[in-house]
C-alpha angles and dihedrals in degrees: 000000000000119000114260117259115263118247111270092243092061101034114117119250120270121229089259091052091049089054090047091051092048091051093047092051092049090050096057109119122259137287086037113110105206124178118259114235101260093048088046091056092054091044092055091053090048089054094046096054096050113124088234128051107253111217110252095233090056099053095034094057091060092058093067095040127002088218093050093232114179098231091062092052090056098041124123108277095021094116092051091048091052092049093051094044092050090053093051090047091051092048093050092047092049092048092053093046097046106032108008090233139089139169111249120209102250112164119216100205114180090186090061090055091050090054095050092101091061100041104033120076143128092290093047112095089210089066090072094050121102109252087240090060099047097080090048097047098088091049092048090046088059091049090050091049089057091050093050093045092048104026102183091105093050089050092057117122092202109119091209090056091050091049093051091048092050091053090052097044092050085088093065126080106274113250112204134359095276093055091045090054091052091051092047090052091051091048090052098043100033108022117185112224099190145007089256090055090048092051091048091052091045093054092045091053092050090049089050090052091049089054095044094052100034098095093049093043094054099034112137110231115226111237110230122203110238094202131036116272112264116231118225091245095045121102110274110258090227089080097242092129091234125116114269092243090058096043128032091350094059115120 
């Protein structure tokens, strides 16, 4: 018996809808600085694996403009962008919860490789990246942006969390000697032979983070009463002099 269709609101985006979303983001009026679609995909995963639930309105506003400016939130197409982004977010979250795996949007752009001679030089941080990491860099930059914008994950003291983050951030230009040493160690101990291997490790690390933070993310907070419970026969705390059951406790 075939599996039932998912509700439209949680169904993942089709290829045509991904193209539509990319076009809508690119069409937002200047000076808005919206995310491009690959960065957006990494950003959504960075939001999902936080040890706290990030309010939707907070993370969604940054998609349309990384400075959250009001004009971008009200621009033509903004509502459609939000609807598509929420569906992709729901699909990624469901994939991590149910199977521990997802398909990241990693673009294989041959034109970009052809232009490397013009854009890559000694002053270009991409020049120092391993060729295996270059296709992953925009996705990981989006993931990093989520972590910087909502820093609870970066503030974790869990060594397993830090290890998973290091294996993800190895695909970014190393900033500082300490980070460079970590990347060099990873390259020696866990070399990545191909882009496919790098993507597989990336997805596994995100899935690990989702597992490591799940209990804390969905922990139910116990509601504590700030004032002692008032008995029905006690004086009403409003100061009326009447018993609580005959005053604010009536009914």
